[in-house]
PDB file of N, H, CA, C and O in Angstrom:
ATOM      1  N   MET A   1     100.742  79.814 101.823  1.00  0.00           N
ATOM      2  CA  MET A   1      99.523  79.974 100.926  1.00  0.00           C
ATOM      3  C   MET A   1      99.917  79.985  99.605  1.00  0.00           C
ATOM      4  O   MET A   1     101.045  80.397  99.334  1.00  0.00           O
ATOM      5  N   ASN A   2      99.110  79.567  98.663  1.00  0.00           N
ATOM      6  H   ASN A   2      98.194  79.232  98.883  1.00  0.00           H
ATOM      7  CA  ASN A   2      99.247  79.389  97.216  1.00  0.00           C
ATOM      8  C   ASN A   2      99.509  80.732  96.510  1.00  0.00           C
ATOM      9  O   ASN A   2      99.174  81.774  97.074  1.00  0.00           O
ATOM     10  N   ARG A   3     100.007  80.747  95.479  1.00  0.00           N
ATOM     11  H   ARG A   3     100.279  79.901  95.021  1.00  0.00           H
ATOM     12  CA  ARG A   3     100.383  82.060  94.795  1.00  0.00           C
ATOM     13  C   ARG A   3      99.241  82.854  93.893  1.00  0.00           C
ATOM     14  O   ARG A   3      99.500  83.909  93.314  1.00  0.00           O
ATOM     15  N   GLY A   4      97.957  82.215  93.848  1.00  0.00           N
ATOM     16  H   GLY A   4      97.746  81.358  94.318  1.00  0.00           H
ATOM     17  CA  GLY A   4      96.859  82.738  93.242  1.00  0.00           C
ATOM     18  C   GLY A   4      96.490  84.047  93.813  1.00  0.00           C
ATOM     19  O   GLY A   4      96.930  84.403  94.906  1.00  0.00           O
ATOM     20  N   LEU A   5      95.621  84.840  93.040  1.00  0.00           N
ATOM     21  H   LEU A   5      95.263  84.550  92.152  1.00  0.00           H
ATOM     22  CA  LEU A   5      94.909  86.295  93.323  1.00  0.00           C
ATOM     23  C   LEU A   5      93.643  85.823  93.777  1.00  0.00           C
ATOM     24  O   LEU A   5      93.120  84.876  93.188  1.00  0.00           O
ATOM     25  N   VAL A   6      93.039  86.409  94.831  1.00  0.00           N
ATOM     26  H   VAL A   6      93.463  87.177  95.309  1.00  0.00           H
ATOM     27  CA  VAL A   6      91.666  86.390  95.294  1.00  0.00           C
ATOM     28  C   VAL A   6      91.128  87.755  94.534  1.00  0.00           C
ATOM     29  O   VAL A   6      91.325  88.879  94.996  1.00  0.00           O
ATOM     30  N   MET A   7      90.476  87.517  93.400  1.00  0.00           N
ATOM     31  H   MET A   7      90.316  86.604  93.025  1.00  0.00           H
ATOM     32  CA  MET A   7      90.264  88.812  92.670  1.00  0.00           C
ATOM     33  C   MET A   7      89.335  89.634  93.298  1.00  0.00           C
ATOM     34  O   MET A   7      89.464  90.845  93.118  1.00  0.00           O
ATOM     35  N   ALA A   8      88.466  89.249  93.966  1.00  0.00           N
ATOM     36  H   ALA A   8      88.362  88.265  94.112  1.00  0.00           H
ATOM     37  CA  ALA A   8      87.377  90.159  94.798  1.00  0.00           C
ATOM     38  C   ALA A   8      88.108  90.672  96.051  1.00  0.00           C
ATOM     39  O   ALA A   8      87.474  91.383  96.832  1.00  0.00           O
ATOM     40  N   GLN A   9      89.242  90.403  96.273  1.00  0.00           N
ATOM     41  H   GLN A   9      89.757  89.826  95.639  1.00  0.00           H
ATOM     42  CA  GLN A   9      90.089  91.321  97.493  1.00  0.00           C
ATOM     43  C   GLN A   9      91.036  92.246  96.855  1.00  0.00           C
ATOM     44  O   GLN A   9      91.466  92.183  95.703  1.00  0.00           O
ATOM     45  N   SER A  10      91.352  93.284  97.943  1.00  0.00           N
ATOM     46  H   SER A  10      91.003  93.335  98.879  1.00  0.00           H
ATOM     47  CA  SER A  10      92.128  94.382  97.486  1.00  0.00           C
ATOM     48  C   SER A  10      93.440  93.884  96.961  1.00  0.00           C
ATOM     49  O   SER A  10      93.816  92.713  97.004  1.00  0.00           O
ATOM     50  N   ILE A  11      94.083  94.883  96.471  1.00  0.00           N
ATOM     51  H   ILE A  11      93.777  95.834  96.436  1.00  0.00           H
ATOM     52  CA  ILE A  11      95.579  94.369  95.982  1.00  0.00           C
ATOM     53  C   ILE A  11      96.327  94.205  97.307  1.00  0.00           C
ATOM     54  O   ILE A  11      97.053  93.238  97.535  1.00  0.00           O
ATOM     55  N   GLU A  12      96.118  95.162  98.131  1.00  0.00           N
ATOM     56  H   GLU A  12      95.528  95.948  97.946  1.00  0.00           H
ATOM     57  CA  GLU A  12      96.887  95.309  99.571  1.00  0.00           C
ATOM     58  C   GLU A  12      96.615  93.721 100.259  1.00  0.00           C
ATOM     59  O   GLU A  12      97.502  93.023 100.750  1.00  0.00           O
ATOM     60  N   ASN A  13      95.377  93.413 100.171  1.00  0.00           N
ATOM     61  H   ASN A  13      94.656  93.980  99.772  1.00  0.00           H
ATOM     62  CA  ASN A  13      95.201  92.075 101.070  1.00  0.00           C
ATOM     63  C   ASN A  13      95.763  90.879 100.242  1.00  0.00           C
ATOM     64  O   ASN A  13      96.193  89.846 100.755  1.00  0.00           O
ATOM     65  N   ASN A  14      95.713  91.134  98.903  1.00  0.00           N
ATOM     66  H   ASN A  14      95.364  91.973  98.486  1.00  0.00           H
ATOM     67  CA  ASN A  14      96.386  89.784  98.281  1.00  0.00           C
ATOM     68  C   ASN A  14      97.875  89.938  98.438  1.00  0.00           C
ATOM     69  O   ASN A  14      98.532  88.897  98.409  1.00  0.00           O
ATOM     70  N   VAL A  15      98.393  90.879  98.572  1.00  0.00           N
ATOM     71  H   VAL A  15      97.859  91.724  98.595  1.00  0.00           H
ATOM     72  CA  VAL A  15     100.071  91.068  98.850  1.00  0.00           C
ATOM     73  C   VAL A  15     100.391  90.778 100.307  1.00  0.00           C
ATOM     74  O   VAL A  15     101.432  90.180 100.581  1.00  0.00           O
ATOM     75  N   ILE A  16      99.595  91.150 101.201  1.00  0.00           N
ATOM     76  H   ILE A  16      98.749  91.635 100.978  1.00  0.00           H
ATOM     77  CA  ILE A  16      99.830  90.800 102.628  1.00  0.00           C
ATOM     78  C   ILE A  16      99.490  89.324 102.865  1.00  0.00           C
ATOM     79  O   ILE A  16     100.015  88.800 103.848  1.00  0.00           O
ATOM     80  N   SER A  17      98.932  88.814 102.335  1.00  0.00           N
ATOM     81  H   SER A  17      98.505  89.239 101.537  1.00  0.00           H
ATOM     82  CA  SER A  17      98.498  87.536 102.460  1.00  0.00           C
ATOM     83  C   SER A  17      99.691  86.449 102.345  1.00  0.00           C
ATOM     84  O   SER A  17      99.678  85.349 102.897  1.00  0.00           O
ATOM     85  N   THR A  18     100.644  86.921 101.589  1.00  0.00           N
ATOM     86  H   THR A  18     100.654  87.815 101.140  1.00  0.00           H
ATOM     87  CA  THR A  18     101.969  86.130 101.418  1.00  0.00           C
ATOM     88  C   THR A  18     103.093  86.613 102.293  1.00  0.00           C
ATOM     89  O   THR A  18     104.188  86.058 102.194  1.00  0.00           O
ATOM     90  N   VAL A  19     102.907  87.640 103.175  1.00  0.00           N
ATOM     91  H   VAL A  19     102.018  88.091 103.256  1.00  0.00           H
ATOM     92  CA  VAL A  19     104.086  88.387 103.830  1.00  0.00           C
ATOM     93  C   VAL A  19     103.505  88.746 105.314  1.00  0.00           C
ATOM     94  O   VAL A  19     103.803  89.826 105.825  1.00  0.00           O
ATOM     95  N   PHE A  20     102.579  87.709 106.062  1.00  0.00           N
ATOM     96  H   PHE A  20     102.337  86.832 105.647  1.00  0.00           H
ATOM     97  CA  PHE A  20     102.112  88.214 107.355  1.00  0.00           C
ATOM     98  C   PHE A  20     103.349  88.585 108.177  1.00  0.00           C
ATOM     99  O   PHE A  20     103.457  89.752 108.554  1.00  0.00           O
ATOM    100  N   PRO A  21     104.384  87.597 108.515  1.00  0.00           N
ATOM    101  CA  PRO A  21     105.417  88.204 109.362  1.00  0.00           C
ATOM    102  C   PRO A  21     106.011  89.479 109.448  1.00  0.00           C
ATOM    103  O   PRO A  21     106.530  90.002 110.434  1.00  0.00           O
ATOM    104  N   GLN A  22     105.855  90.002 108.099  1.00  0.00           N
ATOM    105  H   GLN A  22     105.434  89.577 107.298  1.00  0.00           H
ATOM    106  CA  GLN A  22     106.740  91.394 107.906  1.00  0.00           C
ATOM    107  C   GLN A  22     105.583  92.446 108.346  1.00  0.00           C
ATOM    108  O   GLN A  22     105.949  93.583 108.643  1.00  0.00           O
ATOM    109  N   VAL A  23     104.237  92.126 108.400  1.00  0.00           N
ATOM    110  H   VAL A  23     103.939  91.203 108.158  1.00  0.00           H
ATOM    111  CA  VAL A  23     103.461  93.220 108.807  1.00  0.00           C
ATOM    112  C   VAL A  23     102.451  93.174 110.086  1.00  0.00           C
ATOM    113  O   VAL A  23     101.466  93.863 110.350  1.00  0.00           O
ATOM    114  N   THR A  24     102.991  92.242 110.683  1.00  0.00           N
ATOM    115  H   THR A  24     103.791  91.683 110.468  1.00  0.00           H
ATOM    116  CA  THR A  24     102.168  91.935 112.037  1.00  0.00           C
ATOM    117  C   THR A  24     102.970  92.317 113.196  1.00  0.00           C
ATOM    118  O   THR A  24     104.178  92.077 113.176  1.00  0.00           O
ATOM    119  N   ASN A  25     102.413  92.906 114.239  1.00  0.00           N
ATOM    120  H   ASN A  25     101.433  93.101 114.255  1.00  0.00           H
ATOM    121  CA  ASN A  25     103.203  93.283 115.372  1.00  0.00           C
ATOM    122  C   ASN A  25     103.425  92.175 116.332  1.00  0.00           C
ATOM    123  O   ASN A  25     103.143  91.015 116.034  1.00  0.00           O
ATOM    124  N   THR A  26     103.900  92.497 117.419  1.00  0.00           N
ATOM    125  H   THR A  26     104.128  93.440 117.661  1.00  0.00           H
ATOM    126  CA  THR A  26     104.239  91.412 118.353  1.00  0.00           C
ATOM    127  C   THR A  26     103.129  90.339 118.970  1.00  0.00           C
ATOM    128  O   THR A  26     103.356  89.166 119.264  1.00  0.00           O
ATOM    129  N   VAL A  27     101.906  91.029 119.084  1.00  0.00           N
ATOM    130  H   VAL A  27     101.722  91.982 118.844  1.00  0.00           H
ATOM    131  CA  VAL A  27     100.771  90.077 119.262  1.00  0.00           C
ATOM    132  C   VAL A  27     100.027  89.328 117.988  1.00  0.00           C
ATOM    133  O   VAL A  27      99.060  88.581 118.136  1.00  0.00           O
ATOM    134  N   GLY A  28     100.582  89.620 116.814  1.00  0.00           N
ATOM    135  H   GLY A  28     101.367  90.227 116.694  1.00  0.00           H
ATOM    136  CA  GLY A  28     100.029  88.810 115.711  1.00  0.00           C
ATOM    137  C   GLY A  28      99.031  89.549 114.993  1.00  0.00           C
ATOM    138  O   GLY A  28      98.332  88.942 114.181  1.00  0.00           O
ATOM    139  N   LEU A  29      98.851  90.948 115.208  1.00  0.00           N
ATOM    140  H   LEU A  29      99.419  91.440 115.867  1.00  0.00           H
ATOM    141  CA  LEU A  29      97.694  91.953 114.489  1.00  0.00           C
ATOM    142  C   LEU A  29      98.607  92.509 113.498  1.00  0.00           C
ATOM    143  O   LEU A  29      99.827  92.605 113.626  1.00  0.00           O
ATOM    144  N   ILE A  30      97.811  92.915 112.365  1.00  0.00           N
ATOM    145  H   ILE A  30      96.820  92.838 112.261  1.00  0.00           H
ATOM    146  CA  ILE A  30      98.251  93.434 111.219  1.00  0.00           C
ATOM    147  C   ILE A  30      98.660  94.886 111.682  1.00  0.00           C
ATOM    148  O   ILE A  30      97.814  95.562 112.267  1.00  0.00           O
ATOM    149  N   ASP A  31      99.774  95.336 111.475  1.00  0.00           N
ATOM    150  H   ASP A  31     100.462  94.787 111.000  1.00  0.00           H
ATOM    151  CA  ASP A  31     100.140  96.721 111.625  1.00  0.00           C
ATOM    152  C   ASP A  31      99.787  97.576 110.161  1.00  0.00           C
ATOM    153  O   ASP A  31     100.376  97.428 109.091  1.00  0.00           O
ATOM    154  N   GLU A  32      98.901  98.302 110.386  1.00  0.00           N
ATOM    155  H   GLU A  32      98.422  98.422 111.255  1.00  0.00           H
ATOM    156  CA  GLU A  32      98.457  99.187 109.190  1.00  0.00           C
ATOM    157  C   GLU A  32      99.466  99.928 108.550  1.00  0.00           C
ATOM    158  O   GLU A  32      99.646  99.963 107.333  1.00  0.00           O
ATOM    159  N   THR A  33     100.135 100.536 109.428  1.00  0.00           N
ATOM    160  H   THR A  33      99.989 100.508 110.417  1.00  0.00           H
ATOM    161  CA  THR A  33     101.178 101.491 108.981  1.00  0.00           C
ATOM    162  C   THR A  33     102.267 100.824 108.329  1.00  0.00           C
ATOM    163  O   THR A  33     102.688 101.353 107.301  1.00  0.00           O
ATOM    164  N   ARG A  34     102.811  99.749 108.735  1.00  0.00           N
ATOM    165  H   ARG A  34     102.469  99.320 109.571  1.00  0.00           H
ATOM    166  CA  ARG A  34     103.830  98.644 108.102  1.00  0.00           C
ATOM    167  C   ARG A  34     103.144  97.985 106.951  1.00  0.00           C
ATOM    168  O   ARG A  34     103.826  97.768 105.949  1.00  0.00           O
ATOM    169  N   CYS A  35     101.915  97.646 106.959  1.00  0.00           N
ATOM    170  H   CYS A  35     101.362  97.823 107.773  1.00  0.00           H
ATOM    171  CA  CYS A  35     101.406  97.194 105.854  1.00  0.00           C
ATOM    172  C   CYS A  35     101.421  98.050 104.488  1.00  0.00           C
ATOM    173  O   CYS A  35     101.804  97.687 103.375  1.00  0.00           O
ATOM    174  N   ARG A  36     100.890  99.298 104.897  1.00  0.00           N
ATOM    175  H   ARG A  36     100.579  99.592 105.801  1.00  0.00           H
ATOM    176  CA  ARG A  36     100.863 100.255 103.760  1.00  0.00           C
ATOM    177  C   ARG A  36     102.188 100.739 103.162  1.00  0.00           C
ATOM    178  O   ARG A  36     102.249 101.206 102.025  1.00  0.00           O
ATOM    179  N   GLY A  37     103.197 100.615 103.934  1.00  0.00           N
ATOM    180  H   GLY A  37     103.148 100.235 104.858  1.00  0.00           H
ATOM    181  CA  GLY A  37     104.587 101.070 103.523  1.00  0.00           C
ATOM    182  C   GLY A  37     104.977 100.208 102.742  1.00  0.00           C
ATOM    183  O   GLY A  37     105.435 100.543 101.650  1.00  0.00           O
ATOM    184  N   LEU A  38     104.879  98.797 103.146  1.00  0.00           N
ATOM    185  H   LEU A  38     104.506  98.526 104.034  1.00  0.00           H
ATOM    186  CA  LEU A  38     105.367  97.560 102.466  1.00  0.00           C
ATOM    187  C   LEU A  38     104.630  97.476 100.933  1.00  0.00           C
ATOM    188  O   LEU A  38     105.187  97.266  99.856  1.00  0.00           O
ATOM    189  N   VAL A  39     103.423  97.674 101.161  1.00  0.00           N
ATOM    190  H   VAL A  39     102.971  97.845 102.037  1.00  0.00           H
ATOM    191  CA  VAL A  39     102.717  97.421  99.698  1.00  0.00           C
ATOM    192  C   VAL A  39     102.954  98.302  98.839  1.00  0.00           C
ATOM    193  O   VAL A  39     103.133  97.953  97.672  1.00  0.00           O
ATOM    194  N   SER A  40     103.013  99.708  99.224  1.00  0.00           N
ATOM    195  H   SER A  40     102.868  99.991 100.172  1.00  0.00           H
ATOM    196  CA  SER A  40     103.721 100.795  98.593  1.00  0.00           C
ATOM    197  C   SER A  40     105.140 100.779  97.868  1.00  0.00           C
ATOM    198  O   SER A  40     105.420 101.251  96.766  1.00  0.00           O
ATOM    199  N   ARG A  41     105.973 100.106  98.786  1.00  0.00           N
ATOM    200  H   ARG A  41     105.745  99.723  99.682  1.00  0.00           H
ATOM    201  CA  ARG A  41     107.245  99.829  98.121  1.00  0.00           C
ATOM    202  C   ARG A  41     107.282  98.830  97.257  1.00  0.00           C
ATOM    203  O   ARG A  41     108.141  98.863  96.375  1.00  0.00           O
ATOM    204  N   LEU A  42     106.483  97.885  97.320  1.00  0.00           N
ATOM    205  H   LEU A  42     105.785  97.858  98.036  1.00  0.00           H
ATOM    206  CA  LEU A  42     106.489  96.953  96.467  1.00  0.00           C
ATOM    207  C   LEU A  42     105.844  97.288  95.143  1.00  0.00           C
ATOM    208  O   LEU A  42     106.253  96.837  94.074  1.00  0.00           O
ATOM    209  N   VAL A  43     104.718  98.181  95.283  1.00  0.00           N
ATOM    210  H   VAL A  43     104.385  98.548  96.152  1.00  0.00           H
ATOM    211  CA  VAL A  43     104.316  98.493  94.042  1.00  0.00           C
ATOM    212  C   VAL A  43     105.025  99.587  93.189  1.00  0.00           C
ATOM    213  O   VAL A  43     104.897  99.689  91.969  1.00  0.00           O
ATOM    214  N   LYS A  44     105.743 100.345  93.930  1.00  0.00           N
ATOM    215  H   LYS A  44     105.847 100.262  94.921  1.00  0.00           H
ATOM    216  CA  LYS A  44     106.672 101.259  93.182  1.00  0.00           C
ATOM    217  C   LYS A  44     107.846 100.308  92.729  1.00  0.00           C
ATOM    218  O   LYS A  44     108.131 100.335  91.532  1.00  0.00           O
ATOM    219  N   ALA A  45     108.483  99.557  93.477  1.00  0.00           N
ATOM    220  H   ALA A  45     108.251  99.535  94.450  1.00  0.00           H
ATOM    221  CA  ALA A  45     109.474  98.700  92.899  1.00  0.00           C
ATOM    222  C   ALA A  45     109.269  98.125  91.716  1.00  0.00           C
ATOM    223  O   ALA A  45     110.196  98.237  90.914  1.00  0.00           O
ATOM    224  N   LEU A  46     108.047  97.372  91.279  1.00  0.00           N
ATOM    225  H   LEU A  46     107.294  97.282  91.931  1.00  0.00           H
ATOM    226  CA  LEU A  46     107.678  96.785  90.489  1.00  0.00           C
ATOM    227  C   LEU A  46     107.043  97.708  89.198  1.00  0.00           C
ATOM    228  O   LEU A  46     106.735  97.137  88.151  1.00  0.00           O
ATOM    229  N   SER A  47     106.903  98.921  89.332  1.00  0.00           N
ATOM    230  H   SER A  47     107.152  99.385  90.182  1.00  0.00           H
ATOM    231  CA  SER A  47     106.225  99.945  88.260  1.00  0.00           C
ATOM    232  C   SER A  47     104.841  99.557  87.968  1.00  0.00           C
ATOM    233  O   SER A  47     104.371  99.638  86.834  1.00  0.00           O
ATOM    234  N   ILE A  48     104.130  99.099  89.079  1.00  0.00           N
ATOM    235  H   ILE A  48     104.512  99.034  90.001  1.00  0.00           H
ATOM    236  CA  ILE A  48     102.682  98.856  88.737  1.00  0.00           C
ATOM    237  C   ILE A  48     101.670  99.954  89.141  1.00  0.00           C
ATOM    238  O   ILE A  48     101.488 100.353  90.291  1.00  0.00           O
ATOM    239  N   LYS A  49     101.036 100.385  88.023  1.00  0.00           N
ATOM    240  H   LYS A  49     101.183 100.060  87.089  1.00  0.00           H
ATOM    241  CA  LYS A  49     100.148 101.685  88.179  1.00  0.00           C
ATOM    242  C   LYS A  49      98.963 101.182  88.699  1.00  0.00           C
ATOM    243  O   LYS A  49      98.394 100.258  88.118  1.00  0.00           O
ATOM    244  N   VAL A  50      98.475 101.718  89.817  1.00  0.00           N
ATOM    245  H   VAL A  50      98.937 102.468  90.289  1.00  0.00           H
ATOM    246  CA  VAL A  50      97.210 101.498  90.413  1.00  0.00           C
ATOM    247  C   VAL A  50      96.863 102.754  91.109  1.00  0.00           C
ATOM    248  O   VAL A  50      97.630 103.445  91.781  1.00  0.00           O
ATOM    249  N   PRO A  51      95.559 102.974  90.856  1.00  0.00           N
ATOM    250  CA  PRO A  51      95.188 104.312  91.487  1.00  0.00           C
ATOM    251  C   PRO A  51      95.045 104.184  92.949  1.00  0.00           C
ATOM    252  O   PRO A  51      95.337 105.191  93.594  1.00  0.00           O
ATOM    253  N   ASP A  52      94.642 103.109  93.615  1.00  0.00           N
ATOM    254  H   ASP A  52      94.405 102.291  93.091  1.00  0.00           H
ATOM    255  CA  ASP A  52      94.589 102.777  95.105  1.00  0.00           C
ATOM    256  C   ASP A  52      94.802 101.389  95.358  1.00  0.00           C
ATOM    257  O   ASP A  52      94.101 100.621  94.698  1.00  0.00           O
ATOM    258  N   VAL A  53      95.596 100.906  96.150  1.00  0.00           N
ATOM    259  H   VAL A  53      96.165 101.529  96.686  1.00  0.00           H
ATOM    260  CA  VAL A  53      96.014  99.538  96.539  1.00  0.00           C
ATOM    261  C   VAL A  53      94.761  98.787  97.442  1.00  0.00           C
ATOM    262  O   VAL A  53      94.785  97.626  97.851  1.00  0.00           O
ATOM    263  N   ARG A  54      93.757  99.697  97.616  1.00  0.00           N
ATOM    264  H   ARG A  54      93.737 100.640  97.284  1.00  0.00           H
ATOM    265  CA  ARG A  54      92.631  99.186  98.369  1.00  0.00           C
ATOM    266  C   ARG A  54      91.456  98.830  97.348  1.00  0.00           C
ATOM    267  O   ARG A  54      90.340  98.480  97.734  1.00  0.00           O
ATOM    268  N   LEU A  55      91.797  98.947  96.090  1.00  0.00           N
ATOM    269  H   LEU A  55      92.703  99.231  95.777  1.00  0.00           H
ATOM    270  CA  LEU A  55      90.679  98.592  95.149  1.00  0.00           C
ATOM    271  C   LEU A  55      90.809  96.932  94.768  1.00  0.00           C
ATOM    272  O   LEU A  55      91.915  96.431  94.567  1.00  0.00           O
ATOM    273  N   PRO A  56      89.684  96.227  94.701  1.00  0.00           N
ATOM    274  CA  PRO A  56      89.714  94.858  94.343  1.00  0.00           C
ATOM    275  C   PRO A  56      90.444  94.510  93.135  1.00  0.00           C
ATOM    276  O   PRO A  56      90.341  95.271  92.173  1.00  0.00           O
ATOM    277  N   VAL A  57      91.119  93.538  93.054  1.00  0.00           N
ATOM    278  H   VAL A  57      91.202  92.920  93.836  1.00  0.00           H
ATOM    279  CA  VAL A  57      91.895  93.134  92.034  1.00  0.00           C
ATOM    280  C   VAL A  57      91.074  93.227  90.591  1.00  0.00           C
ATOM    281  O   VAL A  57      91.493  93.708  89.539  1.00  0.00           O
ATOM    282  N   ASN A  58      89.867  92.664  90.837  1.00  0.00           N
ATOM    283  H   ASN A  58      89.527  92.273  91.692  1.00  0.00           H
ATOM    284  CA  ASN A  58      88.736  92.550  89.583  1.00  0.00           C
ATOM    285  C   ASN A  58      88.319  93.794  89.012  1.00  0.00           C
ATOM    286  O   ASN A  58      87.653  93.830  87.977  1.00  0.00           O
ATOM    287  N   THR A  59      88.657  94.754  89.600  1.00  0.00           N
ATOM    288  H   THR A  59      89.197  94.725  90.441  1.00  0.00           H
ATOM    289  CA  THR A  59      88.341  96.206  89.095  1.00  0.00           C
ATOM    290  C   THR A  59      89.475  96.799  88.110  1.00  0.00           C
ATOM    291  O   THR A  59      89.317  97.817  87.435  1.00  0.00           O
ATOM    292  N   LEU A  60      90.581  96.049  88.130  1.00  0.00           N
ATOM    293  H   LEU A  60      90.709  95.222  88.678  1.00  0.00           H
ATOM    294  CA  LEU A  60      91.831  96.449  87.301  1.00  0.00           C
ATOM    295  C   LEU A  60      91.523  96.155  85.947  1.00  0.00           C
ATOM    296  O   LEU A  60      90.632  95.395  85.567  1.00  0.00           O
ATOM    297  N   SER A  61      92.465  96.925  85.106  1.00  0.00           N
ATOM    298  H   SER A  61      93.189  97.542  85.415  1.00  0.00           H
ATOM    299  CA  SER A  61      92.121  96.371  83.571  1.00  0.00           C
ATOM    300  C   SER A  61      93.589  96.168  83.035  1.00  0.00           C
ATOM    301  O   SER A  61      94.520  96.422  83.800  1.00  0.00           O
ATOM    302  N   GLY A  62      93.845  95.713  81.728  1.00  0.00           N
ATOM    303  H   GLY A  62      93.089  95.507  81.107  1.00  0.00           H
ATOM    304  CA  GLY A  62      95.041  95.409  81.029  1.00  0.00           C
ATOM    305  C   GLY A  62      96.071  94.569  81.727  1.00  0.00           C
ATOM    306  O   GLY A  62      95.768  93.403  81.978  1.00  0.00           O
ATOM    307  N   GLY A  63      97.055  94.950  82.011  1.00  0.00           N
ATOM    308  H   GLY A  63      97.300  95.897  81.806  1.00  0.00           H
ATOM    309  CA  GLY A  63      98.067  93.902  82.469  1.00  0.00           C
ATOM    310  C   GLY A  63      98.297  94.069  83.874  1.00  0.00           C
ATOM    311  O   GLY A  63      99.217  93.448  84.406  1.00  0.00           O
ATOM    312  N   THR A  64      97.497  94.905  84.589  1.00  0.00           N
ATOM    313  H   THR A  64      96.750  95.409  84.157  1.00  0.00           H
ATOM    314  CA  THR A  64      97.758  95.214  86.114  1.00  0.00           C
ATOM    315  C   THR A  64      97.393  94.146  87.066  1.00  0.00           C
ATOM    316  O   THR A  64      97.996  94.038  88.134  1.00  0.00           O
ATOM    317  N   PRO A  65      96.324  93.262  86.691  1.00  0.00           N
ATOM    318  CA  PRO A  65      96.295  92.246  87.516  1.00  0.00           C
ATOM    319  C   PRO A  65      97.444  91.070  87.297  1.00  0.00           C
ATOM    320  O   PRO A  65      97.482  90.166  88.132  1.00  0.00           O
ATOM    321  N   SER A  66      98.196  91.066  86.409  1.00  0.00           N
ATOM    322  H   SER A  66      98.164  91.800  85.731  1.00  0.00           H
ATOM    323  CA  SER A  66      99.484  90.454  86.200  1.00  0.00           C
ATOM    324  C   SER A  66     100.549  90.875  87.126  1.00  0.00           C
ATOM    325  O   SER A  66     101.308  90.119  87.732  1.00  0.00           O
ATOM    326  N   GLY A  67     100.524  92.253  87.176  1.00  0.00           N
ATOM    327  H   GLY A  67      99.907  92.867  86.684  1.00  0.00           H
ATOM    328  CA  GLY A  67     101.615  92.841  87.972  1.00  0.00           C
ATOM    329  C   GLY A  67     101.457  92.647  89.543  1.00  0.00           C
ATOM    330  O   GLY A  67     102.390  92.627  90.346  1.00  0.00           O
ATOM    331  N   CYS A  68      99.902  92.487  89.876  1.00  0.00           N
ATOM    332  H   CYS A  68      99.145  92.504  89.223  1.00  0.00           H
ATOM    333  CA  CYS A  68      99.625  92.118  90.992  1.00  0.00           C
ATOM    334  C   CYS A  68      99.893  90.718  91.589  1.00  0.00           C
ATOM    335  O   CYS A  68     100.238  90.431  92.735  1.00  0.00           O
ATOM    336  N   ARG A  69      99.647  89.908  90.514  1.00  0.00           N
ATOM    337  H   ARG A  69      99.367  90.141  89.583  1.00  0.00           H
ATOM    338  CA  ARG A  69     100.227  88.354  90.591  1.00  0.00           C
ATOM    339  C   ARG A  69     101.542  88.320  90.984  1.00  0.00           C
ATOM    340  O   ARG A  69     101.897  87.444  91.773  1.00  0.00           O
ATOM    341  N   LEU A  70     102.360  89.165  90.545  1.00  0.00           N
ATOM    342  H   LEU A  70     102.072  89.877  89.904  1.00  0.00           H
ATOM    343  CA  LEU A  70     103.765  89.167  90.739  1.00  0.00           C
ATOM    344  C   LEU A  70     104.051  89.580  92.314  1.00  0.00           C
ATOM    345  O   LEU A  70     104.810  89.004  93.093  1.00  0.00           O
ATOM    346  N   LEU A  71     103.285  90.663  92.545  1.00  0.00           N
ATOM    347  H   LEU A  71     102.668  91.131  91.912  1.00  0.00           H
ATOM    348  CA  LEU A  71     103.416  90.941  94.054  1.00  0.00           C
ATOM    349  C   LEU A  71     102.732  89.985  94.861  1.00  0.00           C
ATOM    350  O   LEU A  71     103.038  90.085  96.049  1.00  0.00           O
ATOM    351  N   ASN A  72     102.043  89.240  94.643  1.00  0.00           N
ATOM    352  H   ASN A  72     101.795  89.159  93.678  1.00  0.00           H
ATOM    353  CA  ASN A  72     101.427  88.131  95.556  1.00  0.00           C
ATOM    354  C   ASN A  72     102.478  86.984  95.631  1.00  0.00           C
ATOM    355  O   ASN A  72     102.503  86.236  96.609  1.00  0.00           O
ATOM    356  N   GLY A  73     103.269  86.864  94.680  1.00  0.00           N
ATOM    357  H   GLY A  73     103.248  87.471  93.886  1.00  0.00           H
ATOM    358  CA  GLY A  73     104.222  85.853  94.776  1.00  0.00           C
ATOM    359  C   GLY A  73     105.712  86.224  95.195  1.00  0.00           C
ATOM    360  O   GLY A  73     106.622  85.411  95.355  1.00  0.00           O
ATOM    361  N   TRP A  74     105.783  87.498  95.332  1.00  0.00           N
ATOM    362  H   TRP A  74     105.043  88.158  95.203  1.00  0.00           H
ATOM    363  CA  TRP A  74     106.979  88.145  95.691  1.00  0.00           C
ATOM    364  C   TRP A  74     107.734  87.543  97.051  1.00  0.00           C
ATOM    365  O   TRP A  74     107.011  87.332  98.025  1.00  0.00           O
ATOM    366  N   ARG A  75     108.808  87.329  97.130  1.00  0.00           N
ATOM    367  H   ARG A  75     109.395  87.500  96.339  1.00  0.00           H
ATOM    368  CA  ARG A  75     109.512  86.650  98.374  1.00  0.00           C
ATOM    369  C   ARG A  75     110.474  87.898  98.742  1.00  0.00           C
ATOM    370  O   ARG A  75     111.459  88.178  98.060  1.00  0.00           O
ATOM    371  N   LEU A  76     110.096  88.590  99.851  1.00  0.00           N
ATOM    372  H   LEU A  76     109.295  88.363 100.405  1.00  0.00           H
ATOM    373  CA  LEU A  76     110.998  89.687 100.317  1.00  0.00           C
ATOM    374  C   LEU A  76     112.296  89.251 100.870  1.00  0.00           C
ATOM    375  O   LEU A  76     112.542  88.293 101.603  1.00  0.00           O
ATOM    376  N   PRO A  77     113.068  90.139 100.375  1.00  0.00           N
ATOM    377  CA  PRO A  77     114.601  89.893 101.012  1.00  0.00           C
ATOM    378  C   PRO A  77     114.655  90.450 102.427  1.00  0.00           C
ATOM    379  O   PRO A  77     114.047  91.493 102.665  1.00  0.00           O
ATOM    380  N   ARG A  78     115.308  89.859 103.337  1.00  0.00           N
ATOM    381  H   ARG A  78     115.802  89.011 103.144  1.00  0.00           H
ATOM    382  CA  ARG A  78     115.412  90.220 104.711  1.00  0.00           C
ATOM    383  C   ARG A  78     115.564  91.755 104.886  1.00  0.00           C
ATOM    384  O   ARG A  78     116.330  92.468 104.237  1.00  0.00           O
ATOM    385  N   GLY A  79     114.693  92.160 105.887  1.00  0.00           N
ATOM    386  H   GLY A  79     114.071  91.581 106.414  1.00  0.00           H
ATOM    387  CA  GLY A  79     114.702  93.591 106.143  1.00  0.00           C
ATOM    388  C   GLY A  79     114.012  94.520 105.183  1.00  0.00           C
ATOM    389  O   GLY A  79     114.155  95.740 105.269  1.00  0.00           O
ATOM    390  N   TYR A  80     113.258  93.941 104.260  1.00  0.00           N
ATOM    391  H   TYR A  80     113.142  92.950 104.190  1.00  0.00           H
ATOM    392  CA  TYR A  80     112.787  94.838 103.409  1.00  0.00           C
ATOM    393  C   TYR A  80     111.568  95.597 103.853  1.00  0.00           C
ATOM    394  O   TYR A  80     111.069  96.449 103.118  1.00  0.00           O
TER     395      TYR A  80
END
């Protein structure tokens, strides 16, 4: 997938769109617990201040969408 943001989608959806293998179970369905944990760790690691990762990106202000863009392009190290 390209590294652009889908502004109408949530921060969480934008992040997981680039890391599907890390958040899916053995049958290819998204594991919600794994997804929330991964997104939470990435938001914390990049010090991005968001009230809720389920908010659409276009509701954010200031530099926060730029931080989300970083998350969207993030390449995870093995085992993250």
